[in-house]
N, CA, C and O atoms as a CHARMM CRD file, in Angstrom:
* protein
*
  280
    1    1 MET  N      0.82000  -1.19000   0.00000 PROA 1      0.00000
    2    1 MET  CA     0.00000   0.00000   0.00000 PROA 1      0.00000
    3    1 MET  C      0.86600   1.25600   0.00000 PROA 1      0.00000
    4    1 MET  O      0.59100   2.19400  -0.74900 PROA 1      0.00000
    5    2 ILE  N      1.90500   1.28700   0.82800 PROA 2      0.00000
    6    2 ILE  CA     2.79500   2.45100   0.89200 PROA 2      0.00000
    7    2 ILE  C      3.53700   2.62500  -0.43000 PROA 2      0.00000
    8    2 ILE  O      3.84600   3.75200  -0.81900 PROA 2      0.00000
    9    3 ASN  N      3.82300   1.54200  -1.11500 PROA 3      0.00000
   10    3 ASN  CA     4.55600   1.63100  -2.37200 PROA 3      0.00000
   11    3 ASN  C      3.75600   2.34900  -3.45700 PROA 3      0.00000
   12    3 ASN  O      4.34000   2.84400  -4.42100 PROA 3      0.00000
   13    4 ASN  N      2.44600   2.41400  -3.31900 PROA 4      0.00000
   14    4 ASN  CA     1.60800   3.04500  -4.32600 PROA 4      0.00000
   15    4 ASN  C      1.53500   4.56300  -4.18700 PROA 4      0.00000
   16    4 ASN  O      1.02200   5.23800  -5.07900 PROA 4      0.00000
   17    5 ILE  N      2.04500   5.11100  -3.07200 PROA 5      0.00000
   18    5 ILE  CA     2.00400   6.55700  -2.86000 PROA 5      0.00000
   19    5 ILE  C      3.19200   7.17900  -3.59100 PROA 5      0.00000
   20    5 ILE  O      4.34700   6.87400  -3.29400 PROA 5      0.00000
   21    6 GLY  N      2.89700   8.03700  -4.53100 PROA 6      0.00000
   22    6 GLY  CA     3.94500   8.69500  -5.29100 PROA 6      0.00000
   23    6 GLY  C      4.32900  10.01600  -4.65400 PROA 6      0.00000
   24    6 GLY  O      3.83800  10.35900  -3.57800 PROA 6      0.00000
   25    7 PRO  N      5.20200  10.75400  -5.31200 PROA 7      0.00000
   26    7 PRO  CA     5.63400  12.05000  -4.76700 PROA 7      0.00000
   27    7 PRO  C      4.46100  13.02800  -4.60400 PROA 7      0.00000
   28    7 PRO  O      4.42500  13.78900  -3.63700 PROA 7      0.00000
   29    8 MET  N      3.52500  13.01300  -5.52200 PROA 8      0.00000
   30    8 MET  CA     2.37800  13.90800  -5.42200 PROA 8      0.00000
   31    8 MET  C      1.50400  13.52900  -4.22800 PROA 8      0.00000
   32    8 MET  O      0.97000  14.40500  -3.54700 PROA 8      0.00000
   33    9 GLY  N      1.35700  12.25200  -3.97700 PROA 9      0.00000
   34    9 GLY  CA     0.59500  11.79600  -2.81600 PROA 9      0.00000
   35    9 GLY  C      1.23800  12.22500  -1.51500 PROA 9      0.00000
   36    9 GLY  O      0.54600  12.58900  -0.56400 PROA 9      0.00000
   37   10 MET  N      2.56100  12.18400  -1.46800 PROA 10     0.00000
   38   10 MET  CA     3.27900  12.62900  -0.27000 PROA 10     0.00000
   39   10 MET  C      3.07600  14.12500  -0.04100 PROA 10     0.00000
   40   10 MET  O      2.93400  14.56200   1.10100 PROA 10     0.00000
   41   11 VAL  N      3.06100  14.91000  -1.11500 PROA 11     0.00000
   42   11 VAL  CA     2.83300  16.35100  -0.99200 PROA 11     0.00000
   43   11 VAL  C      1.43400  16.61500  -0.45900 PROA 11     0.00000
   44   11 VAL  O      1.24900  17.46800   0.40900 PROA 11     0.00000
   45   12 VAL  N      0.44900  15.89000  -0.97200 PROA 12     0.00000
   46   12 VAL  CA    -0.93300  16.05900  -0.50600 PROA 12     0.00000
   47   12 VAL  C     -1.03500  15.70800   0.97100 PROA 12     0.00000
   48   12 VAL  O     -1.68800  16.43100   1.72300 PROA 12     0.00000
   49   13 ILE  N     -0.41200  14.62600   1.40400 PROA 13     0.00000
   50   13 ILE  CA    -0.42500  14.22600   2.81600 PROA 13     0.00000
   51   13 ILE  C      0.23200  15.30000   3.67800 PROA 13     0.00000
   52   13 ILE  O     -0.28400  15.64000   4.74200 PROA 13     0.00000
   53   14 ALA  N      1.37200  15.83800   3.22400 PROA 14     0.00000
   54   14 ALA  CA     2.06300  16.88400   3.98100 PROA 14     0.00000
   55   14 ALA  C      1.19000  18.12700   4.11700 PROA 14     0.00000
   56   14 ALA  O      1.14600  18.72900   5.19000 PROA 14     0.00000
   57   15 VAL  N      0.49900  18.51900   3.06300 PROA 15     0.00000
   58   15 VAL  CA    -0.37400  19.69800   3.11200 PROA 15     0.00000
   59   15 VAL  C     -1.53000  19.45700   4.07200 PROA 15     0.00000
   60   15 VAL  O     -1.88400  20.34800   4.84500 PROA 15     0.00000
   61   16 VAL  N     -2.11600  18.28400   4.03800 PROA 16     0.00000
   62   16 VAL  CA    -3.23700  17.97100   4.93200 PROA 16     0.00000
   63   16 VAL  C     -2.77500  18.00900   6.39500 PROA 16     0.00000
   64   16 VAL  O     -3.47000  18.55800   7.24900 PROA 16     0.00000
   65   17 VAL  N     -1.62000  17.43500   6.68100 PROA 17     0.00000
   66   17 VAL  CA    -1.08700  17.44900   8.04700 PROA 17     0.00000
   67   17 VAL  C     -0.81900  18.88500   8.48900 PROA 17     0.00000
   68   17 VAL  O     -1.12500  19.25500   9.62200 PROA 17     0.00000
   69   18 LEU  N     -0.25300  19.68700   7.60500 PROA 18     0.00000
   70   18 LEU  CA     0.03700  21.08600   7.93000 PROA 18     0.00000
   71   18 LEU  C     -1.24800  21.85500   8.21800 PROA 18     0.00000
   72   18 LEU  O     -1.29200  22.66300   9.14500 PROA 18     0.00000
   73   19 VAL  N     -2.28600  21.61300   7.43800 PROA 19     0.00000
   74   19 VAL  CA    -3.56400  22.30000   7.64900 PROA 19     0.00000
   75   19 VAL  C     -4.20500  21.84800   8.95600 PROA 19     0.00000
   76   19 VAL  O     -4.74800  22.67300   9.69100 PROA 19     0.00000
   77   20 LEU  N     -4.15200  20.56200   9.25400 PROA 20     0.00000
   78   20 LEU  CA    -4.80100  20.04000  10.45900 PROA 20     0.00000
   79   20 LEU  C     -4.10500  20.49900  11.73400 PROA 20     0.00000
   80   20 LEU  O     -4.76600  20.90000  12.69200 PROA 20     0.00000
   81   21 PHE  N     -2.79800  20.44200  11.75200 PROA 21     0.00000
   82   21 PHE  CA    -2.06400  20.71100  12.99200 PROA 21     0.00000
   83   21 PHE  C     -1.49400  22.11300  13.07100 PROA 21     0.00000
   84   21 PHE  O     -1.24600  22.59900  14.17400 PROA 21     0.00000
   85   22 GLY  N     -1.28200  22.76700  11.97900 PROA 22     0.00000
   86   22 GLY  CA    -0.71800  24.10600  12.00000 PROA 22     0.00000
   87   22 GLY  C      0.79700  24.07000  12.10700 PROA 22     0.00000
   88   22 GLY  O      1.39300  23.10200  12.58000 PROA 22     0.00000
   89   23 ARG  N      1.39700  25.16300  11.64700 PROA 23     0.00000
   90   23 ARG  CA     2.85400  25.22700  11.60400 PROA 23     0.00000
   91   23 ARG  C      3.47400  25.20800  13.00100 PROA 23     0.00000
   92   23 ARG  O      4.50000  24.55900  13.20700 PROA 23     0.00000
   93   24 GLY  N      2.87400  25.90200  13.95300 PROA 24     0.00000
   94   24 GLY  CA     3.42700  25.98400  15.30500 PROA 24     0.00000
   95   24 GLY  C      3.46600  24.63700  16.00100 PROA 24     0.00000
   96   24 GLY  O      4.45200  24.29400  16.65300 PROA 24     0.00000
   97   25 LYS  N      2.40400  23.88400  15.86200 PROA 25     0.00000
   98   25 LYS  CA     2.31900  22.56900  16.51700 PROA 25     0.00000
   99   25 LYS  C      3.34500  21.60800  15.91400 PROA 25     0.00000
  100   25 LYS  O      3.99200  20.85000  16.63700 PROA 25     0.00000
  101   26 ILE  N      3.48800  21.64200  14.59600 PROA 26     0.00000
  102   26 ILE  CA     4.43400  20.73900  13.93300 PROA 26     0.00000
  103   26 ILE  C      5.86700  21.11300  14.30000 PROA 26     0.00000
  104   26 ILE  O      6.69000  20.23200  14.54700 PROA 26     0.00000
  105   27 SER  N      6.17700  22.41800  14.33900 PROA 27     0.00000
  106   27 SER  CA     7.54900  22.81900  14.67200 PROA 27     0.00000
  107   27 SER  C      7.88600  22.46400  16.11500 PROA 27     0.00000
  108   27 SER  O      9.01600  22.06700  16.39900 PROA 27     0.00000
  109   28 SER  N      6.92800  22.59800  17.03700 PROA 28     0.00000
  110   28 SER  CA     7.20100  22.21600  18.42600 PROA 28     0.00000
  111   28 SER  C      7.36600  20.70400  18.54000 PROA 28     0.00000
  112   28 SER  O      8.18400  20.22300  19.32500 PROA 28     0.00000
  113   29 LEU  N      6.59500  19.96000  17.76400 PROA 29     0.00000
  114   29 LEU  CA     6.72500  18.50300  17.76800 PROA 29     0.00000
  115   29 LEU  C      8.09600  18.08200  17.24500 PROA 29     0.00000
  116   29 LEU  O      8.73600  17.19600  17.81300 PROA 29     0.00000
  117   30 MET  N      8.54200  18.71400  16.17000 PROA 30     0.00000
  118   30 MET  CA     9.86200  18.38900  15.61100 PROA 30     0.00000
  119   30 MET  C     10.97600  18.77000  16.58900 PROA 30     0.00000
  120   30 MET  O     11.99800  18.08700  16.66500 PROA 30     0.00000
  121   31 GLY  N     10.77800  19.85500  17.33400 PROA 31     0.00000
  122   31 GLY  CA    11.75000  20.23700  18.36100 PROA 31     0.00000
  123   31 GLY  C     11.86800  19.16900  19.44000 PROA 31     0.00000
  124   31 GLY  O     12.96600  18.84600  19.89400 PROA 31     0.00000
  125   32 GLU  N     10.73000  18.62900  19.84100 PROA 32     0.00000
  126   32 GLU  CA    10.73200  17.56600  20.85000 PROA 32     0.00000
  127   32 GLU  C     11.38400  16.29600  20.31000 PROA 32     0.00000
  128   32 GLU  O     12.10500  15.61000  21.03400 PROA 32     0.00000
  129   33 VAL  N     11.13400  15.98600  19.04900 PROA 33     0.00000
  130   33 VAL  CA    11.76600  14.81600  18.42900 PROA 33     0.00000
  131   33 VAL  C     13.28300  15.01300  18.40600 PROA 33     0.00000
  132   33 VAL  O     14.03500  14.08600  18.70700 PROA 33     0.00000
  133   34 GLY  N     13.72900  16.21000  18.05300 PROA 34     0.00000
  134   34 GLY  CA    15.16700  16.50500  18.04100 PROA 34     0.00000
  135   34 GLY  C     15.78900  16.36400  19.41600 PROA 34     0.00000
  136   34 GLY  O     16.88700  15.82300  19.54500 PROA 34     0.00000
  137   35 LYS  N     15.10300  16.84400  20.44900 PROA 35     0.00000
  138   35 LYS  CA    15.61400  16.70800  21.81900 PROA 35     0.00000
  139   35 LYS  C     15.70300  15.23600  22.21700 PROA 35     0.00000
  140   35 LYS  O     16.64700  14.81800  22.88800 PROA 35     0.00000
  141   36 GLY  N     14.71700  14.46400  21.79800 PROA 36     0.00000
  142   36 GLY  CA    14.72700  13.03000  22.11100 PROA 36     0.00000
  143   36 GLY  C     15.88200  12.31300  21.43700 PROA 36     0.00000
  144   36 GLY  O     16.52900  11.46300  22.04800 PROA 36     0.00000
  145   37 ILE  N     16.14400  12.64800  20.18700 PROA 37     0.00000
  146   37 ILE  CA    17.26000  12.03500  19.45900 PROA 37     0.00000
  147   37 ILE  C     18.58000  12.41100  20.11500 PROA 37     0.00000
  148   37 ILE  O     19.46200  11.56700  20.27400 PROA 37     0.00000
  149   38 THR  N     18.71600  13.68800  20.49900 PROA 38     0.00000
  150   38 THR  CA    19.93800  14.14400  21.15900 PROA 38     0.00000
  151   38 THR  C     20.14400  13.41500  22.48500 PROA 38     0.00000
  152   38 THR  O     21.26000  12.99800  22.79500 PROA 38     0.00000
  153   39 ALA  N     19.07900  13.26000  23.26500 PROA 39     0.00000
  154   39 ALA  CA    19.17800  12.55300  24.54300 PROA 39     0.00000
  155   39 ALA  C     19.54800  11.08700  24.33100 PROA 39     0.00000
  156   39 ALA  O     20.33300  10.52900  25.09700 PROA 39     0.00000
  157   40 PHE  N     18.99100  10.46600  23.30400 PROA 40     0.00000
  158   40 PHE  CA    19.30800   9.07200  23.00700 PROA 40     0.00000
  159   40 PHE  C     20.78000   8.92000  22.63600 PROA 40     0.00000
  160   40 PHE  O     21.45100   8.01500  23.13200 PROA 40     0.00000
  161   41 LYS  N     21.28700   9.79200  21.77200 PROA 41     0.00000
  162   41 LYS  CA    22.69500   9.72800  21.37400 PROA 41     0.00000
  163   41 LYS  C     23.60800   9.94300  22.56700 PROA 41     0.00000
  164   41 LYS  O     24.63700   9.27800  22.68900 PROA 41     0.00000
  165   42 LYS  N     23.23700  10.87800  23.46400 PROA 42     0.00000
  166   42 LYS  CA    24.03800  11.12500  24.66100 PROA 42     0.00000
  167   42 LYS  C     24.05400   9.88600  25.55500 PROA 42     0.00000
  168   42 LYS  O     25.09100   9.53700  26.11800 PROA 42     0.00000
  169   43 GLY  N     22.91300   9.22900  25.68500 PROA 43     0.00000
  170   43 GLY  CA    22.84700   8.01200  26.48800 PROA 43     0.00000
  171   43 GLY  C     23.70500   6.89800  25.90500 PROA 43     0.00000
  172   43 GLY  O     24.37500   6.17600  26.64300 PROA 43     0.00000
  173   44 VAL  N     23.68800   6.75500  24.58500 PROA 44     0.00000
  174   44 VAL  CA    24.51000   5.73100  23.93800 PROA 44     0.00000
  175   44 VAL  C     25.99400   6.03200  24.15300 PROA 44     0.00000
  176   44 VAL  O     26.77600   5.13300  24.46200 PROA 44     0.00000
  177   45 ASP  N     26.37800   7.30000  23.99000 PROA 45     0.00000
  178   45 ASP  CA    27.77700   7.68200  24.19400 PROA 45     0.00000
  179   45 ASP  C     28.20900   7.46500  25.63900 PROA 45     0.00000
  180   45 ASP  O     29.32100   7.00600  25.89700 PROA 45     0.00000
  181   46 ASP  N     27.32100   7.79800  26.58800 PROA 46     0.00000
  182   46 ASP  CA    27.64700   7.57900  28.00100 PROA 46     0.00000
  183   46 ASP  C     27.79900   6.09000  28.29700 PROA 46     0.00000
  184   46 ASP  O     28.67900   5.69200  29.06000 PROA 46     0.00000
  185   47 GLY  N     26.94600   5.27200  27.69600 PROA 47     0.00000
  186   47 GLY  CA    27.05200   3.82300  27.88900 PROA 47     0.00000
  187   47 GLY  C     28.35400   3.27300  27.33300 PROA 47     0.00000
  188   47 GLY  O     29.00200   2.44000  27.96500 PROA 47     0.00000
  189   48 LYS  N     28.74100   3.74400  26.13600 PROA 48     0.00000
  190   48 LYS  CA    30.01300   3.30300  25.55100 PROA 48     0.00000
  191   48 LYS  C     31.18900   3.71200  26.43000 PROA 48     0.00000
  192   48 LYS  O     32.12000   2.93600  26.64700 PROA 48     0.00000
  193   49 LYS  N     31.13100   4.95300  26.93600 PROA 49     0.00000
  194   49 LYS  CA    32.22300   5.44400  27.78800 PROA 49     0.00000
  195   49 LYS  C     32.31200   4.62400  29.07300 PROA 49     0.00000
  196   49 LYS  O     33.40500   4.30500  29.54100 PROA 49     0.00000
  197   50 GLU  N     31.15900   4.29000  29.63300 PROA 50     0.00000
  198   50 GLU  CA    31.14300   3.49300  30.86200 PROA 50     0.00000
  199   50 GLU  C     31.74200   2.10600  30.61600 PROA 50     0.00000
  200   50 GLU  O     32.49900   1.60000  31.44500 PROA 50     0.00000
  201   51 ILE  N     31.40700   1.49800  29.49100 PROA 51     0.00000
  202   51 ILE  CA    31.95800   0.18300  29.15500 PROA 51     0.00000
  203   51 ILE  C     33.46300   0.28100  28.93000 PROA 51     0.00000
  204   51 ILE  O     34.22100  -0.56700  29.40100 PROA 51     0.00000
  205   52 GLU  N     33.89700   1.31800  28.20900 PROA 52     0.00000
  206   52 GLU  CA    35.33700   1.49100  27.96300 PROA 52     0.00000
  207   52 GLU  C     36.09100   1.72200  29.26100 PROA 52     0.00000
  208   52 GLU  O     37.19600   1.20800  29.43500 PROA 52     0.00000
  209   53 ASP  N     35.50300   2.49700  30.18200 PROA 53     0.00000
  210   53 ASP  CA    36.14400   2.73900  31.47200 PROA 53     0.00000
  211   53 ASP  C     36.25600   1.45700  32.28900 PROA 53     0.00000
  212   53 ASP  O     37.27800   1.21300  32.93100 PROA 53     0.00000
  213   54 SER  N     35.20600   0.63700  32.26600 PROA 54     0.00000
  214   54 SER  CA    35.25300  -0.60600  33.02700 PROA 54     0.00000
  215   54 SER  C     36.25200  -1.58000  32.40900 PROA 54     0.00000
  216   54 SER  O     36.89200  -2.34900  33.12600 PROA 54     0.00000
  217   55 MET  N     36.38800  -1.55300  31.08500 PROA 55     0.00000
  218   55 MET  CA    37.38500  -2.41500  30.42900 PROA 55     0.00000
  219   55 MET  C     38.80000  -1.94600  30.76100 PROA 55     0.00000
  220   55 MET  O     39.70800  -2.76500  30.90800 PROA 55     0.00000
  221   56 ALA  N     38.99000  -0.63900  30.87800 PROA 56     0.00000
  222   56 ALA  CA    40.31200  -0.10200  31.20700 PROA 56     0.00000
  223   56 ALA  C     40.70000  -0.47500  32.63700 PROA 56     0.00000
  224   56 ALA  O     41.87700  -0.67200  32.94000 PROA 56     0.00000
  225   57 GLU  N     39.69900  -0.57100  33.51000 PROA 57     0.00000
  226   57 GLU  CA    39.97200  -0.91500  34.90400 PROA 57     0.00000
  227   57 GLU  C     40.18700  -2.40900  35.10100 PROA 57     0.00000
  228   57 GLU  O     40.73200  -2.82800  36.12200 PROA 57     0.00000
  229   58 ALA  N     39.76200  -3.21600  34.13100 PROA 58     0.00000
  230   58 ALA  CA    39.93400  -4.66200  34.25200 PROA 58     0.00000
  231   58 ALA  C     41.42400  -4.98400  34.24700 PROA 58     0.00000
  232   58 ALA  O     42.20200  -4.36700  33.52000 PROA 58     0.00000
  233   59 ARG  N     41.80000  -5.93500  35.04600 PROA 59     0.00000
  234   59 ARG  CA    43.21700  -6.30000  35.10200 PROA 59     0.00000
  235   59 ARG  C     43.35600  -7.81400  35.07300 PROA 59     0.00000
  236   59 ARG  O     42.41900  -8.54800  35.38600 PROA 59     0.00000
  237   60 ASP  N     44.52500  -8.25500  34.69600 PROA 60     0.00000
  238   60 ASP  CA    44.80700  -9.68500  34.61200 PROA 60     0.00000
  239   60 ASP  C     45.08900 -10.20700  36.01400 PROA 60     0.00000
  240   60 ASP  O     46.00300  -9.72300  36.68200 PROA 60     0.00000
  241   61 VAL  N     44.31200 -11.19000  36.46900 PROA 61     0.00000
  242   61 VAL  CA    44.48200 -11.73500  37.81400 PROA 61     0.00000
  243   61 VAL  C     45.08100 -13.14300  37.77600 PROA 61     0.00000
  244   61 VAL  O     45.05500 -13.86300  38.77500 PROA 61     0.00000
  245   62 THR  N     45.62000 -13.53000  36.61600 PROA 62     0.00000
  246   62 THR  CA    46.22900 -14.84700  36.49800 PROA 62     0.00000
  247   62 THR  C     47.51600 -14.87800  37.31400 PROA 62     0.00000
  248   62 THR  O     48.34500 -13.97600  37.19100 PROA 62     0.00000
  249   63 PRO  N     47.69400 -15.90900  38.14900 PROA 63     0.00000
  250   63 PRO  CA    48.95400 -16.00800  38.91400 PROA 63     0.00000
  251   63 PRO  C     50.16300 -16.06600  37.96400 PROA 63     0.00000
  252   63 PRO  O     50.06100 -16.59500  36.85700 PROA 63     0.00000
  253   64 GLU  N     51.28600 -15.52900  38.39900 PROA 64     0.00000
  254   64 GLU  CA    52.48500 -15.44800  37.56500 PROA 64     0.00000
  255   64 GLU  C     52.92500 -16.81700  37.04800 PROA 64     0.00000
  256   64 GLU  O     53.33900 -16.93800  35.89500 PROA 64     0.00000
  257   65 GLU  N     52.84000 -17.84900  37.88900 PROA 65     0.00000
  258   65 GLU  CA    53.30300 -19.16600  37.45800 PROA 65     0.00000
  259   65 GLU  C     52.40000 -19.79600  36.38900 PROA 65     0.00000
  260   65 GLU  O     52.84600 -20.65200  35.62400 PROA 65     0.00000
  261   66 ASP  N     51.14100 -19.37400  36.34000 PROA 66     0.00000
  262   66 ASP  CA    50.21300 -19.93000  35.35400 PROA 66     0.00000
  263   66 ASP  C     50.22200 -19.15700  34.03400 PROA 66     0.00000
  264   66 ASP  O     49.65400 -19.62700  33.04800 PROA 66     0.00000
  265   67 LYS  N     50.85000 -17.99000  33.99600 PROA 67     0.00000
  266   67 LYS  CA    50.84800 -17.18600  32.77200 PROA 67     0.00000
  267   67 LYS  C     51.63300 -17.85800  31.66100 PROA 67     0.00000
  268   67 LYS  O     51.30000 -17.68400  30.48900 PROA 67     0.00000
  269   68 ASP  N     52.66600 -18.62100  31.99300 PROA 68     0.00000
  270   68 ASP  CA    53.47500 -19.29400  30.99600 PROA 68     0.00000
  271   68 ASP  C     52.69800 -20.44400  30.34300 PROA 68     0.00000
  272   68 ASP  O     52.96000 -20.78000  29.18800 PROA 68     0.00000
  273   69 ASN  N     51.76600 -21.04000  31.04900 PROA 69     0.00000
  274   69 ASN  CA    51.01500 -22.18200  30.54500 PROA 69     0.00000
  275   69 ASN  C     49.89000 -21.79300  29.59400 PROA 69     0.00000
  276   69 ASN  O     49.35700 -22.64400  28.88200 PROA 69     0.00000
  277   70 ALA  N     49.53300 -20.53900  29.57800 PROA 70     0.00000
  278   70 ALA  CA    48.39400 -20.09800  28.75600 PROA 70     0.00000
  279   70 ALA  C     48.71200 -20.01400  27.29700 PROA 70     0.00000
  280   70 ALA  O     47.84800 -19.65800  26.49600 PROA 70     0.00000
């Protein structure tokens, strides 16, 4: 069904949405979407940093005499 919508159909849908919700409502909605994306990216970066920090703190606890056997 979505494959049947051409470029003109997309323009008509965009105009209808703009008329129904108004420019102010759509711009505030897009602002909220942008804030959500930014927060998600920050969370992913913080998670990666936390994992990298924990990996940096990891140390080898193998006894010295057993290191040669590995």
